[in-house]
C-alpha positions as a Markdown table, in Angstrom:
| # | Residue | x | y | z |
|---|---|---|---|---|
| 1 | Met | 7.2 | -19.2 | -8.2 |
| 2 | Ile | 5.4 | -18.4 | -5.0 |
| 3 | Thr | 2.4 | -20.2 | -4.0 |
| 4 | Leu | -0.4 | -18.8 | -2.2 |
| 5 | Ser | -3.7 | -20.4 | -1.1 |
| 6 | Leu | -6.9 | -18.1 | -1.2 |
| 7 | Arg | -9.1 | -18.0 | 1.7 |
| 8 | Arg | -12.8 | -17.2 | 2.5 |
| 9 | Ala | -12.9 | -14.2 | 4.8 |
| 10 | Gly | -13.9 | -10.8 | 5.0 |
| 11 | Leu | -11.8 | -8.1 | 3.3 |
| 12 | Ala | -10.2 | -5.1 | 5.1 |
| 13 | Ala | -8.8 | -3.1 | 1.9 |
| 14 | Ala | -6.9 | 0.1 | 2.1 |
| 15 | Val | -7.1 | 2.1 | -1.1 |
| 16 | Ile | -6.1 | 5.7 | -1.8 |
| 17 | Ala | -8.6 | 7.5 | -4.0 |
| 18 | Ser | -7.3 | 11.0 | -5.1 |
| 19 | Leu | -6.2 | 12.9 | -1.9 |
| 20 | Ser | -9.0 | 11.5 | 0.5 |
| 21 | Ile | -8.4 | 8.9 | 2.9 |
| 22 | His | -10.1 | 5.8 | 2.7 |
| 23 | Ala | -9.5 | 2.4 | 4.9 |
| 24 | Ser | -10.7 | 0.1 | 3.0 |
| 25 | Ala | -12.0 | -14.4 | -0.1 |
| 26 | Gln | -12.9 | -18.3 | -3.0 |
| 27 | Ser | -10.9 | -20.7 | -4.5 |
| 28 | Asp | -7.6 | -22.7 | -4.0 |
| 29 | Ser | -5.6 | -21.0 | -6.5 |
| 30 | Ala | -2.0 | -20.5 | -6.6 |
| 31 | Phe | -0.2 | -17.3 | -6.4 |
| 32 | Ala | 2.4 | -16.6 | -9.2 |
| 33 | Thr | 4.3 | -13.6 | -9.9 |
| 34 | Ala | 4.4 | -11.6 | -13.2 |
| 35 | Leu | 5.9 | -8.2 | -14.0 |
| 36 | Gly | 3.3 | -5.5 | -14.5 |
| 37 | Ala | 1.8 | -2.2 | -13.5 |
| 38 | Ile | -1.0 | -1.3 | -11.2 |
| 39 | Pro | -4.0 | -1.1 | -13.1 |
| 40 | Ser | -5.0 | 2.7 | -13.9 |
| 41 | Gly | -7.9 | 3.9 | -11.8 |
| 42 | Leu | -7.3 | 1.6 | -9.0 |
| 43 | Ala | -5.9 | 4.8 | -7.2 |
| 44 | Thr | -5.1 | 8.3 | -8.2 |
| 45 | Met | -1.9 | 9.1 | -6.7 |
| 46 | Ala | 0.8 | 12.0 | -6.8 |
| 47 | Gln | 3.5 | 10.5 | -9.0 |
| 48 | Leu | 6.9 | 10.2 | -7.9 |
| 49 | Lys | 8.8 | 10.4 | -11.1 |
| 50 | Thr | 11.8 | 8.2 | -11.1 |
| 51 | Lys | 13.0 | 8.6 | -14.7 |
| 52 | Pro | 15.0 | 11.6 | -16.3 |
| 53 | Gln | 12.6 | 14.1 | -18.3 |
| 54 | Arg | 15.4 | 14.8 | -20.5 |
| 55 | Pro | 18.3 | 12.7 | -22.3 |
| 56 | Asp | 20.7 | 14.8 | -20.3 |
| 57 | Ala | 19.2 | 14.7 | -17.1 |
| 58 | Pro | 20.6 | 12.5 | -14.2 |
| 59 | Ala | 18.9 | 9.3 | -13.4 |
| 60 | Val | 17.4 | 8.9 | -10.2 |
| 61 | Lys | 17.2 | 5.7 | -8.5 |
| 62 | Pro | 13.9 | 4.9 | -7.3 |
| 63 | Pro | 13.4 | 3.8 | -3.7 |
| 64 | Ser | 13.4 | -0.1 | -3.4 |
| 65 | Ala | 13.4 | -3.1 | -1.3 |
| 66 | Ser | 16.3 | -5.6 | -1.0 |
| 67 | Asp | 15.5 | -9.2 | -2.3 |
| 68 | Ala | 15.4 | -10.7 | 1.2 |
| 69 | Val | 13.2 | -8.2 | 2.5 |
| 70 | Trp | 10.7 | -8.2 | -0.1 |
| 71 | Gln | 10.4 | -12.1 | -0.2 |
| 72 | Lys | 9.9 | -11.7 | 3.9 |
| 73 | Val | 7.1 | -9.2 | 2.8 |
| 74 | Leu | 5.5 | -11.4 | 0.1 |
| 75 | Glu | 5.6 | -14.3 | 2.5 |
| 76 | Thr | 3.6 | -12.2 | 5.1 |
| 77 | Val | 1.0 | -11.6 | 2.2 |
| 78 | Lys | 0.9 | -15.2 | 1.4 |
| 79 | Asn | 0.5 | -16.4 | 5.0 |
| 80 | Asp | -2.1 | -14.0 | 6.2 |
| 81 | Gly | -3.4 | -12.0 | 3.2 |
| 82 | Val | -7.1 | -12.1 | 2.8 |
| 83 | Tyr | -8.5 | -12.5 | -0.9 |
| 84 | Lys | -10.9 | -10.4 | -2.6 |
| 85 | Pro | -12.0 | -11.5 | -6.1 |
| 86 | Glu | -12.0 | -9.2 | -9.2 |
| 87 | Ala | -15.3 | -7.2 | -9.4 |
| 88 | Gly | -16.0 | -5.0 | -12.3 |
| 89 | Gln | -13.1 | -2.7 | -13.1 |
| 90 | Met | -11.5 | -3.6 | -9.8 |
| 91 | Pro | -8.7 | -6.4 | -9.9 |
| 92 | Gly | -8.6 | -8.9 | -7.4 |
| 93 | Met | -6.2 | -8.3 | -4.3 |
| 94 | Phe | -4.6 | -10.0 | -1.2 |
| 95 | Thr | -5.0 | -7.4 | 1.8 |
| 96 | Ile | -4.0 | -7.2 | 5.4 |
| 97 | Glu | -4.5 | -4.3 | 7.5 |
| 98 | Asp | -3.1 | -3.7 | 11.0 |
| 99 | Ser | -3.8 | -0.9 | 13.7 |
| 100 | Ala | -2.3 | 0.1 | 16.8 |
| 101 | Gly | -3.5 | 2.7 | 19.2 |
| 102 | Asp | -6.7 | 4.0 | 20.5 |
| 103 | Val | -9.2 | 4.3 | 17.2 |
| 104 | Lys | -10.7 | 7.3 | 18.8 |
| 105 | Ala | -7.6 | 9.2 | 19.6 |
| 106 | Asn | -3.9 | 8.8 | 18.6 |
| 107 | His | -3.4 | 5.5 | 16.5 |
| 108 | Thr | -1.7 | 4.0 | 13.3 |
| 109 | Met | -3.2 | 1.9 | 10.6 |
| 110 | Gln | -1.0 | 0.2 | 8.0 |
| 111 | Ala | -2.2 | -1.9 | 5.2 |
| 112 | Ile | -0.7 | -3.8 | 2.3 |
| 113 | Ser | -2.4 | -5.0 | -1.0 |
| 114 | Ala | -1.3 | -7.2 | -3.4 |
| 115 | Val | -2.8 | -6.7 | -6.4 |
| 116 | Gly | -3.7 | -8.9 | -9.7 |
| 117 | Leu | -5.8 | -11.0 | -11.6 |
| 118 | Leu | -6.6 | -14.8 | -12.1 |
| 119 | Asn | -5.2 | -16.0 | -15.4 |
| 120 | Glu | -6.8 | -18.9 | -17.7 |
| 121 | Glu | -5.2 | -21.4 | -15.5 |
| 122 | Glu | -7.0 | -19.9 | -12.3 |
| 123 | Lys | -3.6 | -18.7 | -11.1 |
| 124 | Phe | -3.5 | -15.3 | -9.5 |
| 125 | Glu | -0.8 | -13.2 | -11.3 |
| 126 | Leu | 0.6 | -10.5 | -9.1 |
| 127 | Met | 0.8 | -7.1 | -11.0 |
| 128 | Gly | 1.9 | -5.0 | -8.2 |
| 129 | Val | 1.6 | -4.0 | -4.4 |
| 130 | Met | 0.2 | -0.9 | -2.6 |
| 131 | Leu | 1.4 | 0.1 | 0.9 |
| 132 | Ile | -0.1 | 2.4 | 3.0 |
| 133 | Ile | 0.3 | 4.1 | 6.4 |
| 134 | Gln | -1.8 | 6.6 | 8.4 |
| 135 | Asp | -0.7 | 8.0 | 11.6 |
| 136 | Phe | -3.8 | 9.7 | 13.3 |
| 137 | Lys | -3.1 | 12.5 | 16.0 |
| 138 | Leu | -6.1 | 13.8 | 17.8 |
| 139 | Asp | -6.1 | 17.5 | 18.8 |
| 140 | Ala | -7.9 | 17.3 | 22.4 |
| 141 | Lys | -8.9 | 21.0 | 22.4 |
| 142 | Ser | -10.4 | 21.3 | 18.8 |
| 143 | Gly | -11.3 | 17.6 | 18.3 |
| 144 | Asn | -9.7 | 17.6 | 15.0 |
| 145 | Met | -7.8 | 14.7 | 13.7 |
| 146 | Thr | -4.8 | 15.0 | 11.6 |
| 147 | Val | -3.7 | 12.4 | 9.7 |
| 148 | Asp | -0.4 | 12.0 | 8.0 |
| 149 | Gln | -0.4 | 9.6 | 5.1 |
| 150 | Trp | 2.1 | 7.9 | 3.1 |
| 151 | Ala | 1.4 | 5.5 | 0.2 |
| 152 | Phe | 3.3 | 3.8 | -2.4 |
| 153 | Glu | 2.7 | 1.7 | -5.6 |
| 154 | Val | 5.3 | -0.8 | -5.9 |
| 155 | Asp | 6.2 | -3.4 | -8.8 |
| 156 | Val | 6.7 | -7.1 | -8.4 |
| 157 | Tyr | 10.2 | -6.7 | -7.6 |
| 158 | Gly | 9.6 | -4.3 | -4.5 |
| 159 | Gln | 10.8 | -1.0 | -6.5 |
| 160 | Val | 8.6 | 2.0 | -6.0 |
| 161 | Gly | 6.8 | 3.5 | -9.3 |
| 162 | Asn | 4.4 | 6.1 | -7.4 |
| 163 | Ala | 4.3 | 7.8 | -4.1 |
| 164 | Val | 2.2 | 10.1 | -2.3 |
| 165 | His | 2.5 | 12.0 | 1.0 |
| 166 | Val | -0.4 | 14.2 | 2.2 |
| 167 | Val | -1.5 | 15.4 | 5.6 |
| 168 | Val | -5.3 | 15.8 | 6.0 |
| 169 | Val | -7.1 | 17.5 | 9.0 |
| 170 | Lys | -10.4 | 16.1 | 9.8 |
| 171 | Ser | -13.1 | 17.9 | 11.9 |
| 172 | Pro | -15.0 | 15.8 | 14.7 |
| 173 | Asp | -17.9 | 15.2 | 12.3 |
| 174 | Gly | -15.7 | 13.7 | 9.6 |
| 175 | Lys | -15.4 | 16.5 | 7.2 |
| 176 | Thr | -12.2 | 17.5 | 5.8 |
| 177 | Val | -10.7 | 20.7 | 7.1 |
| 178 | Ser | -7.7 | 20.9 | 4.9 |
| 179 | Ala | -5.5 | 18.4 | 2.8 |
| 180 | Thr | -2.0 | 19.3 | 2.1 |
| 181 | Pro | 0.0 | 16.9 | -0.4 |
| 182 | Glu | 3.7 | 17.2 | -0.4 |
| 183 | Lys | 5.4 | 17.6 | -3.8 |
| 184 | Leu | 7.9 | 15.0 | -3.6 |
| 185 | Asn | 11.6 | 15.2 | -4.9 |
| 186 | Pro | 13.0 | 11.7 | -5.9 |
| 187 | Ala | 16.4 | 12.2 | -4.8 |
| 188 | Asp | 15.0 | 13.0 | -1.0 |
| 189 | Pro | 16.4 | 10.2 | 1.0 |
| 190 | Lys | 13.2 | 10.3 | 3.4 |
| 191 | Ile | 11.1 | 8.6 | 0.7 |
| 192 | Gln | 13.5 | 5.5 | 0.9 |
| 193 | Ala | 13.5 | 5.9 | 4.9 |
| 194 | Gln | 9.8 | 5.8 | 4.9 |
| 195 | Tyr | 9.4 | 3.0 | 2.4 |
| 196 | Asp | 12.1 | 1.3 | 4.5 |
| 197 | Thr | 9.8 | 1.6 | 8.0 |
| 198 | Met | 6.8 | 0.3 | 6.1 |
| 199 | Leu | 8.7 | -2.8 | 4.7 |
| 200 | Lys | 10.1 | -3.6 | 8.4 |
| 201 | His | 6.6 | -3.6 | 9.3 |
| 202 | Trp | 5.4 | -6.0 | 7.0 |
| 203 | Ala | 8.6 | -8.3 | 6.9 |
| 204 | Glu | 8.8 | -8.7 | 10.7 |
| 205 | Arg | 5.2 | -9.0 | 11.2 |
| 206 | Lys | 4.3 | -12.2 | 13.2 |
| 207 | Pro | 2.1 | -14.9 | 11.4 |
| 208 | Lys | -1.3 | -14.8 | 12.3 |
| 209 | Gly | -2.1 | -17.0 | 15.4 |
| 210 | Ala | 1.6 | -16.9 | 16.5 |
């Protein structure tokens, strides 16, 4: 069992709703793992189908994390995640958000949210993890911002269940000029490569204050 203390702090959560981009704690309960699915309604995502549609269709191995890397990722959340309790239909979650670069120009934002619920023993039961990365590029001529976004819904063992890749162009006043989602092929190795890049960030992230 992994234990994790909950801390009072402001939450910087990153959640995906449809194809829009949103960069989005209170007790000393422990952090426990329990297999489950991300609650429906938390995020509407393009599904990366990882199971054959017909009995005779070849199985496709979904993107996944090695046990060693996944444990490091969970340790990062354990050490630095900020807790937000359940609210209405929204589950509780531990979240970390990192950014690098000039927020008014080219920059990258990454976020991870460990999603779950408090059980009757006031233990936080992990139901899944969401990872997101947004790469912002400013067009100096038009002022438009192009955002290349990947997001993954992952089970408690680090195996991807859902994924989305979309490129959004925003005007200087924040209006969406275009949103182009990619139809993902589960067998495309770039999906695992992108997931590995995100895992590396969180697995190797230095603890807060280090």
